[in-house]
Every structure is written in C-alpha cells, then in structure tokens.
C-alpha positions as CSV (number, residue, x, y, z in Angstrom):
1,M,97.5,65.0,257.8
2,A,95.4,68.1,257.9
3,K,92.1,68.0,256.1
4,L,91.6,70.5,253.3
5,E,88.5,72.5,254.0
6,H,86.3,73.3,251.0
7,R,84.7,76.7,251.1
8,P,82.1,77.3,248.4
9,T,82.3,80.3,246.2
10,T,79.8,82.1,244.2
11,P,79.6,81.1,240.5
12,S,80.9,84.4,239.4
13,Q,83.9,84.6,241.8
14,T,86.9,82.4,242.6
15,T,90.0,83.1,244.7
16,S,93.5,83.2,243.4
17,H,95.8,80.9,245.4
18,A,98.8,83.1,244.4
19,T,97.4,86.4,245.5
20,G,94.4,85.7,247.6
21,E,92.5,88.1,245.5
22,A,89.1,87.5,244.0
23,S,89.1,86.7,240.3
24,R,86.5,86.5,237.6
25,G,84.7,83.3,236.8
26,P,85.6,80.9,234.0
27,S,85.8,82.3,230.5
28,P,83.8,80.8,227.6
29,R,87.0,79.1,226.4
30,E,87.5,77.5,229.8
31,T,83.9,76.3,229.8
32,Q,84.5,74.8,226.4
33,L,87.7,73.1,227.5
34,K,86.1,71.6,230.6
35,G,85.5,67.9,229.9
36,A,86.9,68.1,226.4
37,S,89.1,65.3,225.0
38,F,92.8,65.9,224.2
39,A,92.0,66.2,220.5
40,E,89.1,68.6,221.1
41,G,91.2,70.7,223.5
42,E,94.0,70.9,220.9
43,A,91.6,72.1,218.3
44,L,90.1,74.7,220.6
45,L,93.6,76.1,221.6
46,A,95.0,76.1,218.1
47,P,95.4,79.6,216.6
48,K,92.6,80.4,214.2
49,D,92.9,82.1,210.9
50,A,89.6,83.8,209.9
51,A,90.6,83.7,206.3
52,G,92.2,80.3,206.4
53,P,91.9,77.6,203.8
54,A,88.9,75.3,203.5
55,P,89.0,72.2,205.7
56,A,91.3,69.6,204.3
57,V,90.3,66.1,203.5
58,Q,91.3,63.2,205.8
59,L,90.8,59.6,205.2
60,K,88.0,58.2,207.4
61,D,85.7,55.2,207.5
62,G,82.2,55.5,206.2
63,E,83.3,57.4,203.1
64,S,85.4,56.3,200.2
65,V,88.3,58.2,198.8
66,D,86.2,59.0,195.8
67,A,83.7,60.7,198.1
68,Q,86.3,62.7,199.8
69,V,88.2,64.3,196.9
70,P,86.8,67.3,195.0
71,E,84.1,66.3,192.6
72,E,85.9,68.1,189.7
73,V,88.7,65.5,189.7
74,S,89.0,61.7,190.1
75,L,92.0,60.1,191.7
76,Q,93.4,57.4,189.5
77,Q,96.7,56.5,191.2
78,L,98.6,57.5,194.3
79,A,102.2,56.7,195.1
80,V,104.7,57.4,197.8
81,S,108.4,56.8,197.6
82,F,111.4,57.0,199.9
83,T,115.0,56.1,200.0
84,L,116.5,53.3,202.1
85,P,120.1,53.6,203.1
86,A,122.8,51.4,201.6
87,G,123.8,48.3,203.4
88,K,120.6,47.9,205.3
89,T,119.9,44.3,206.2
90,L,116.2,43.7,206.0
91,A,116.0,39.9,206.8
92,G,118.4,37.0,207.0
93,S,119.0,33.4,208.0
94,W,121.6,30.7,207.4
95,A,120.3,30.3,203.9
96,H,120.2,34.0,202.7
97,E,120.5,37.6,203.6
98,V,118.2,40.3,202.2
99,R,119.7,43.8,202.1
100,T,120.2,47.0,200.1
101,S,123.4,47.1,198.1
102,S,123.2,50.9,197.6
103,P,120.8,53.7,198.4
104,T,117.5,52.3,197.2
105,Q,114.3,54.1,196.2
106,V,111.2,52.2,197.2
107,T,107.9,53.2,195.7
108,L,104.5,52.1,196.9
109,S,101.8,52.7,194.3
110,V,98.0,52.2,194.7
111,S,95.6,52.5,191.8
112,R,92.2,51.2,190.8
113,D,94.0,48.3,189.0
114,G,96.3,47.2,191.8
115,V,98.9,47.8,194.4
116,T,102.7,47.6,193.7
117,V,105.9,47.9,195.6
118,N,109.0,48.6,193.4
119,A,112.7,49.0,194.4
120,S,115.4,50.7,192.3
121,P,117.9,49.2,192.3
122,G,116.4,45.9,193.3
123,I,116.7,44.5,196.8
124,F,119.7,42.1,196.9
125,I,119.2,38.5,198.1
126,D,122.6,37.1,199.1
127,A,121.9,33.4,198.9
128,Q,123.9,30.6,200.4
129,W,126.2,29.1,197.7
130,P,125.6,27.2,195.4
131,A,122.3,29.0,195.0
132,Q,122.5,32.1,192.7
133,N,122.2,35.5,194.3
134,M,119.0,37.4,193.3
135,R,117.4,40.8,193.2
136,V,113.7,41.6,194.0
137,H,112.6,44.5,191.8
138,G,108.9,44.5,192.7
139,A,105.8,42.8,193.9
140,G,102.1,43.5,194.0
141,R,98.5,42.5,193.5
142,H,96.3,42.8,190.5
143,F,92.8,43.6,191.8
144,A,90.8,42.6,188.7
145,Q,92.4,39.1,188.5
146,A,92.9,38.8,192.3
147,R,96.4,37.7,191.4
148,T,99.6,38.4,193.4
149,W,103.0,38.6,191.6
150,A,106.7,39.2,192.3
151,D,109.6,40.2,190.0
152,V,112.7,38.2,191.1
153,F,115.8,37.8,188.9
154,V,119.1,36.0,189.3
155,V,122.4,37.9,189.5
156,R,124.8,36.5,186.9
157,G,128.5,36.5,187.2
158,M,131.5,34.8,188.8
159,G,130.9,33.8,192.4
160,E,127.1,34.4,192.2
161,G,126.2,30.7,192.4
162,F,124.7,28.4,189.8
163,V,121.4,27.0,191.3
164,D,118.4,29.1,190.2
165,L,116.0,29.6,193.2
166,T,114.0,32.5,191.8
167,G,110.8,30.4,191.5
168,R,111.0,29.5,195.2
169,A,111.6,33.2,196.1
170,R,108.6,34.4,194.1
171,T,106.4,31.8,195.8
172,E,107.6,32.9,199.2
173,I,107.0,36.6,198.5
174,T,103.6,36.2,196.9
175,G,102.6,33.8,199.7
176,L,103.6,36.5,202.3
177,I,101.4,39.1,200.5
178,D,98.5,36.7,200.2
179,R,98.6,35.9,203.9
180,G,98.8,39.6,204.7
181,I,95.6,40.5,202.9
182,A,93.7,37.3,203.7
183,G,90.2,37.9,204.9
184,T,90.2,41.6,203.9
185,K,88.4,43.4,201.1
186,M,91.7,43.7,199.2
187,A,91.7,39.9,198.7
188,E,88.4,40.1,196.8
189,K,88.3,40.0,193.0
190,G,87.7,43.5,191.5
191,Y,88.6,45.4,194.7
192,D,88.9,49.2,194.2
193,P,90.6,50.9,197.1
194,F,89.2,54.3,196.1
195,K,85.6,53.0,196.4
196,D,86.2,51.2,199.7
197,E,84.0,53.0,202.3
198,Q,85.9,51.2,205.1
199,V,89.4,51.8,203.8
200,M,90.9,52.5,207.2
201,Q,89.4,49.2,208.5
202,T,90.9,47.4,205.5
203,L,94.3,48.9,206.1
204,G,94.1,48.1,209.8
205,A,93.2,44.5,209.1
206,I,96.1,44.1,206.7
207,K,98.5,45.6,209.3
208,A,97.3,43.2,211.9
209,N,97.7,40.3,209.6
210,F,101.3,41.1,208.9
211,E,102.1,41.7,212.5
212,S,100.7,38.3,213.4
213,L,102.8,36.4,210.8
214,P,105.6,34.3,212.2
215,D,109.1,35.8,211.7
216,A,110.4,33.0,209.4
217,G,113.6,34.7,208.4
218,G,114.6,36.9,211.2
219,G,118.0,38.4,211.3
220,G,117.0,41.8,210.0
221,E,117.6,45.2,211.3
222,A,114.7,47.4,212.4
223,V,114.1,50.2,209.8
224,G,113.4,53.5,211.6
225,A,111.1,56.0,209.9
226,A,113.9,58.6,210.2
227,E,116.0,56.4,207.9
228,L,113.4,56.7,205.1
229,T,114.7,59.8,203.5
230,R,113.7,61.9,200.4
231,P,110.0,61.2,200.6
232,S,108.0,62.1,197.5
233,L,104.4,61.8,196.4
234,S,102.9,61.1,193.0
235,A,99.3,61.3,191.9
236,T,97.4,60.8,188.7
237,L,94.2,62.7,188.4
238,K,91.4,62.7,185.8
239,M,89.3,65.8,185.2
240,Q,85.6,65.1,185.7
241,S,84.7,68.4,184.2
242,G,86.7,70.8,181.9
243,F,89.1,73.4,183.3
244,S,89.8,76.7,181.6
245,Q,91.8,79.8,182.8
246,E,92.7,82.8,180.7
247,S,94.7,85.9,181.4
248,G,95.7,88.7,179.0
249,G,94.5,86.7,176.0
250,A,96.6,83.7,176.9
251,G,95.1,80.7,178.6
252,V,95.2,77.0,179.4
253,T,92.5,74.4,179.0
254,I,92.1,70.8,180.2
255,P,89.1,68.9,178.8
256,A,86.8,66.7,180.8
257,G,88.4,63.2,180.9
258,G,91.9,64.7,180.5
259,Q,94.5,63.1,182.8
260,F,97.6,64.5,184.3
261,S,100.3,63.1,186.6
262,A,101.9,65.2,189.4
263,D,105.2,64.2,190.9
264,V,105.8,66.1,194.1
265,V,109.5,66.6,195.1
266,G,110.0,67.3,198.8
267,A,112.5,67.2,201.6
268,G,112.6,65.8,205.1
269,N,112.0,62.2,206.1
270,L,109.1,59.8,206.5
271,A,109.2,60.1,210.3
272,A,108.0,63.7,210.2
273,L,105.3,62.9,207.7
274,L,104.0,60.0,209.8
275,A,103.9,62.2,212.9
276,A,101.6,64.7,211.2
277,R,98.1,64.7,212.6
278,T,96.5,67.0,210.0
279,P,96.9,67.7,206.3
280,G,98.4,71.1,207.3
281,Q,101.0,69.5,209.5
282,A,101.8,67.0,206.7
283,A,102.4,70.0,204.4
284,Q,104.9,71.4,206.9
285,A,106.6,68.0,207.5
286,V,107.3,67.6,203.8
287,P,107.7,71.0,202.2
288,I,107.4,70.8,198.5
289,S,110.3,72.3,196.4
290,A,108.7,71.5,193.0
291,I,105.9,69.6,191.3
292,H,106.5,68.0,187.9
293,L,103.3,67.7,185.8
294,R,103.0,65.3,182.8
295,S,100.0,65.2,180.6
296,D,98.8,65.0,177.0
297,A,95.6,66.9,177.7
298,I,96.9,70.4,178.7
299,E,96.6,72.9,175.9
300,L,97.9,76.5,175.8
301,T,95.7,78.9,173.9
302,K,96.1,82.4,172.4
303,G,93.0,84.3,171.6
304,G,90.9,81.2,172.1
305,D,92.9,79.1,169.6
306,P,95.2,76.2,170.7
307,V,98.9,77.0,170.0
308,A,100.7,74.3,172.0
309,K,100.1,71.1,173.9
310,L,102.0,71.1,177.2
311,E,103.5,67.7,177.9
312,A,105.8,68.4,180.8
313,I,106.0,71.5,183.1
314,E,107.6,72.2,186.5
315,I,105.8,74.2,189.2
316,A,108.3,75.7,191.6
317,R,107.5,76.6,195.2
318,G,105.1,79.5,195.1
319,G,103.5,78.4,191.8
320,Q,105.9,79.7,189.2
321,V,105.8,77.6,186.1
322,T,108.6,76.5,183.8
323,L,107.9,74.8,180.5
324,Q,110.0,71.7,179.9
325,R,108.4,69.9,176.9
326,F,105.6,70.9,174.5
327,T,104.2,70.3,171.0
328,L,103.2,73.2,168.8
329,L,99.7,73.2,167.3
330,G,97.7,75.0,164.7
331,S,99.0,78.6,164.1
332,G,101.9,77.9,166.4
333,R,103.1,75.0,164.2
334,T,102.6,77.1,161.0
335,A,104.6,80.0,162.5
336,A,107.3,77.6,163.6
337,G,107.6,76.1,160.1
338,F,107.8,79.5,158.5
339,E,110.5,80.7,160.9
340,S,112.6,77.6,160.3
341,L,112.3,78.2,156.5
342,V,113.4,81.8,156.9
343,R,116.4,80.7,159.0
344,L,117.3,78.1,156.3
345,L,117.2,80.7,153.5
346,V,119.2,83.2,155.5
347,G,121.9,80.6,156.2
348,A,122.1,79.6,152.5
349,A,122.4,83.3,151.6
350,Q,125.3,83.8,154.0
351,A,127.0,80.7,152.5
352,A,126.5,82.1,149.0
353,Q,128.3,85.3,150.0
354,H,131.4,83.2,150.6
355,G,131.2,81.6,147.1
356,A,129.2,78.5,147.9
357,P,126.8,77.3,145.2
358,P,123.1,77.4,146.1
359,A,122.6,73.7,146.7
360,L,125.7,73.5,148.9
361,G,124.6,76.6,150.8
362,V,121.3,75.1,151.6
363,G,123.0,71.9,152.8
364,L,125.4,73.8,155.0
365,A,122.6,75.9,156.5
366,A,120.6,72.8,157.2
367,Q,123.5,71.2,159.1
368,R,124.1,74.2,161.4
369,G,121.6,73.1,164.0
370,D,120.2,76.6,164.7
371,L,117.0,76.2,162.7
372,E,114.8,75.8,165.8
373,P,112.0,78.5,165.9
374,R,113.3,80.8,168.6
375,F,110.5,83.4,168.1
376,V,107.8,80.8,168.5
377,E,109.5,79.3,171.5
378,G,109.9,82.7,173.1
379,L,106.3,83.5,172.4
380,S,105.2,80.2,174.0
381,R,107.2,80.9,177.1
382,E,105.9,84.4,177.3
383,L,102.3,83.0,177.1
384,I,103.1,80.6,180.0
385,E,104.5,83.5,182.1
386,Q,101.3,85.5,181.5
387,G,98.7,82.8,181.7
388,L,99.9,79.4,182.8
389,T,101.3,80.4,186.2
390,D,98.0,82.0,187.2
391,A,96.1,79.0,185.9
392,V,98.1,76.5,187.8
393,R,97.9,78.5,191.0
394,T,94.1,78.6,190.6
395,L,93.9,74.9,189.8
396,V,96.1,73.9,192.8
397,T,94.2,76.2,195.2
398,E,90.8,75.0,194.1
399,N,91.9,71.3,194.4
400,R,94.2,71.7,197.4
401,N,92.5,68.6,199.0
402,A,92.7,66.4,195.9
403,I,95.3,64.2,197.7
404,P,93.7,62.9,201.0
405,G,95.8,63.8,204.0
406,L,97.8,66.6,202.4
407,D,97.1,70.3,201.9
408,L,98.7,70.6,198.5
409,A,98.5,74.4,198.2
410,A,100.1,74.9,201.7
411,A,102.8,72.4,200.9
412,L,103.6,74.2,197.7
413,G,103.6,77.6,199.3
414,I,100.5,78.9,197.5
415,G,97.9,80.8,199.4
C-alpha cells in the first residue's frame, strides 16, 4: 500500500483536493467547531435570530424549579396527560389481566402536596373468577404525610365475580410505588419537588429503581410513546407580585397571591415531545391550539374600577381571548340589574297591550327568559377585545418560561 506523504502548508493556505487550487485558511466558525462536542457544534450551527426570545428554562441539577421560573410567579402544580388506546394490555398473568377497556386519559400531576396518577375511565383489571373484576382510578403519594395511596374499586354486575380483592390490589400498587421511590428524596416526609435542587438526580434514581424491579406480572404489551396521543399540559401558578395591564381605559388586574390554572390543549403525540431537546423544539412538537384559564383572581376594570371578575377564558392560538364565564362587579352589576328591570317592564307593557292585567303581564315577562343584560354582556366582551387580549399576550410573553422545558409563547404562536 502506498504511503500518503504529508506536505506541510502555511497556516493561511490549504489545498483543495477537488480542484488543486489554493484556498483560504479556516474560518472563525471552523475554528470554533474544531474540538467541539456534538451539542456545542449543533448550537454553533443553529440559525441565530438576533431579536429572538430570551433563553428558555430547562430543568437542571444544582437549581430547584423555584429558582428557574420567573420570580413574578410561583409554580404550584404541573400536570401532563395523554390518551392510551383502547384494548391495550398493560400487564397480565394467569390470575389477572390489566388493560384499557376504552380510550383512556392518563394524567400525571405533581404539586407541592404530592404526586398523583389518574386514569379516566379507570384501568380495568380482569381478575380470574371467582375474584371480582376491578378498576384502578388513581394512585399517588402524599408528601406531607409520606403516605402512598391507590383508588381501586370492584366492578359490580353479572359475571364480574364475587370475591373482593381490592385490598390486595391496593397493597400491591402502593408497594410498587414505595419500592420505586425507596432511597430517594421523594420518600422523605415533607418533600417538595419544586424546591429539590437535585430534581434530575431524584427522577433518575426513581427511574432506575423501577427498572430494577422484578417483572412480577409480565404478559403486558410495550407501550410506545407514539401511542400516547393528545398530550396536554396543565399548570397552576401563583402571582408573587401584582399584574396590571390597561389599554384604552379597559384593563385587567391580578393581585399578588392570586392563582390561576392554565390547561394547554395541543396536538401531536408524546413521542415528538420526548424527542425535543430544547423548550423551542418542545413548542414545535406540541403546537398549542388553545389555553383555558381558570381563576377567581382576574378582574376586568373600566376607568380603574372593577366591573367583572373573569372566572374562565379561552386564549386561542395567537393570543385572541374569548370570555367563557364571568361575574359582574360594582357598577357592572348595578347596570346589569337596571337593564334586567327595564326588560321586565317592557315585557309587561307588551303583555298589557294584549289585554293582560299588570300582575299577569309581569309574570309572563319574567318567564320569557330574555331578561339577561345584553348591553352589559356586550360591553364586557368589548372591554375584553380592547384590553384583555393585549394583557394576556403581555403576560404570556413575559412569563414564557414559567413552565420549565416549554417555550409557552412560541407554542401558542405569540411573539
């Protein structure tokens, strides 16, 4: 085999093997890439947007979740849900088979109080007769009491068996959870996942524990991430400081300590979400079609005075707000009552024109069902169009990293 002869070149000149022509030396980018890791190289080659969003939050050891979310808000609860297909066998043996009887929504929720897994409808346990069949609706761990629990109920009816084994099933499920968290911080009394500065280590240890457990039941089918459809995310946040936004005399306020829950409705499947390596990729993997906000602390104002408390609103992709449920306050309630009275009197007058006595006319008018204050409702919706949409866009943009691992504004198509 012929030896390749190395001929040194000057630092500023190399030779192209394709053309034999001299070419220029390495560019600054090439110099940066030399010796870089894969992740560093990917970051260097990724297109840059000079006016792009602020760096998104990612969970990492050494800092708690509390330390990584914006200081204006406090994360109280975080939940993720997905749908399992019908007829999926999760475990089984000669004594029982565990499966989904229909498309089943599974929700994993983590809060400062505990962690829960709920299934709707419950996961079906087809027990060997004469044992009664059962459903598992949920299981979890209370952190303050360091207590594990499981909700298991018998299925009643002909052919469902007659020996109640729910106590044994609860013991097996809670024992499985206890073994999974054994030796980790989550097993400690008073554990708070959002204050855990080594949360990734804790989760890794729990994962390793479960992987090391013997497969007592067996017989189950592997559940692929692509089968976990309709992923959604829910978060409950508490304002650490007050929020106020006003536009054209109409505005929205949330006082310090006020809480609101956000239910994120998306598309795609869990496989795409798990494959995401950055919060921006997570936003692309699960594009948000809408966010449903629920709260008792969001007030709509007009001229600085509260006119309505917003209890439920929908934020469509792009930030457009639709009012779903509200309670009128102050001047808004007074105006609503006055308008309803006017509608009642007008209805009674119309009945009187057809010969009805006054008392009967008022009664007929009250039963017509059209006394709702349309003017006040229209005014409130106009205020929302003017002020609330801008306020929500501002709130989402400023707190786009409130949910670790997801760029909320990008996922919602804002900014």
